[in-house]
N, C-alpha and C positions, 0 to 999 in steps of 0.2 A: 503493500500499500505507500503510494508517494502523496507528497504534499502534506506531510503531519509531520510532529515533532518527534515521533516514533516509527519503528519498523516492525513489520509483520509480514511473515514469508506467505506468498500467495496460496498456501496450502492450509493456513492457520485460518480458524474461524472464530471471527470476534462479534459477538452477540450485540445487539444494541443496549444502551445504558450502561457503559462500563466506562472506568476512567483509567486512562494509561498515560502514565507520566513520560516527559520528554526524555529523549535518548533511551529509552527501554526497546528492547528487541525481542520479537515473540519468535520462535522459530517453527520448522515443518511439523504439521499435523496437530497444532496446538489448539485448544478450544478456552477460550476467554467468556464466561459465563455472566449474563445479566447481573447486575448489581455490585460486582466486584469492583475491586479498585487496586492498581498496580503504581507504585511509586514511579519516581525519576530513576533513570539509570539502572532498571532492572534487566536481567537476562533469562528467559524464560527459554526452558531447551527444547528439543524434539519430544511430542507424545506427551505434552504436559496439558492437564486439565485446571484451571482456576475455577473452583464452584461458585454458585451464586454467593453475593454477600459475603464475601472474604475481602480481608484487606491485606495487601502485600504492602511492606514499606518501602523505602527508596533504596537502591544500591542492593537488592537481593539477587541472588543467583540461584535457580531453579533448575537443576539439571534434568535429564532425559528420563521420561517415564514417571512423572510425580504428578499425584492427583492432590490437589489442595482441596479439601472439602469445605462446606459452609459449616461455620463455627471455628474455623482456624484462623489465627491473625499471626501473620509474621512482622515483627517490627523492622525496624533499618538493618540492612547491611546482613542479613541471615543468610547462609548457605545451605542448600539442600540438597544432598547428595543423590548421585543416579538412582532411580529405582527404589528410594526410600518411601514409607508409607505413612501416613496419617490414617487414624480410624476415626469414624464420628459418632457412631452409637455403640454404648459399652457392651450390650447383650443382643446382637441383631438376629432377627429370625426372617426367613423370606416370606413366611405366611403373616406376619404380623407387622404392622405398618408403625416403625417408631421415629421417623425422621423429627416428631417435635420433641424426642427427648435426646436430641443431640447435644453432645458436651462439649463446651467451649475449651479449645485448646490455644495457649499462648506461646509463642516462641520469642523470647526477649533479644533485644538490639545484640548484632554480632555473632549470636550462638551457630554452630556447625553442626550440621546433623549427617551423619556419614552414610555412604551408600550402602543401602538394603536394610538400613535400620527401620525399626518401627514404633510410632509414637502412638500410644495409647490414649484415646481422647480423653478431656477433662484435665489434662496437667499442664503444667508451665514449666518451659526449660529456660534456665535464668540466663542473664547478660553473660557473653562471651563462654557459654559451657561449650563443650565440645562432646559428641555422641558418637561414638564409635561405630565403624562400620558393621552391620549385621544385629547391634544391640537391640534389645527389646525393652522400651522404656516405660514403666508401669506406675511410676510415681514421680512428682516433682523433682527437678533438678536445681541446685544450689548455683548462683553466679559463679563463674569461671570453673565447674567441676568438669573434670575429666572422668566419663564413664563409658563402660562396655560391659559386653556379656549378655548373657539370657538366662534370667532377668539382669538388666543394667544394672551395676553397682558402682559406686564411685571409687577410681584408681588413684586419683590425685586432684591436681589442680593445674589449671593452664593460664598462661598469660592472655592478655588482649591481643597479642600478635600471633597466637596459636603454639607457641612453644611450651612444653611441660616445665611447672615451676619446681626448683629445688625443694629439699626438706624445709628451708628457712622462708620459702615463699616469695623468691626471687627467680627473676627471669635471666637464665644464662643467655639469652640471644639480644634482649632490648635493654636489661637491667633495672626495669620496674621492680619495685618491692610492694609486696601486698601485705594485708593484715587480714584478719578475720573479721566477720560482721556475721549478723543473724542470717542473714540471705546468701551467705557465701564468702566471698572476697571482695576487698576493694584495695585499689593502690593508693600508697601512701603519699 
């Protein structure tokens, strides 16, 4: 699509009533549904579905084969790895309509969700947290936590730049020093 402040590949399907921020790119076979909002400078990969009434912050990168369902909110600078999964209903059944029971899921600023991980609905992933590839996340994740496994468990802490912190909560790459707080870590 030309003449716009954003780009969509000709095979992408963009419903009426969506907002797409300047500089965003939507790639092959993706579908952006009515009522969704995509911030500036986002990259929406191949075969991505952005469900109705979802909010994607600015600077997000959503890799191939991800569905962002109604009830999911991504704050700014969130990374969704290839084929990662969001759920939206806790106990789905094909013969019982439960979409009015969708549980909201919040992914906070700067969080990274690794390839093939699953985020069970109704949780919050904290700021700059790092969810490892293949993890199954069943409970809230603190800010800056490094989690992986099935079910996912905390395995350490990560810096805003993505590097694992030392035992003294300092970053070996950029030098930031962190301190503990109730929601996770903050840098001093």
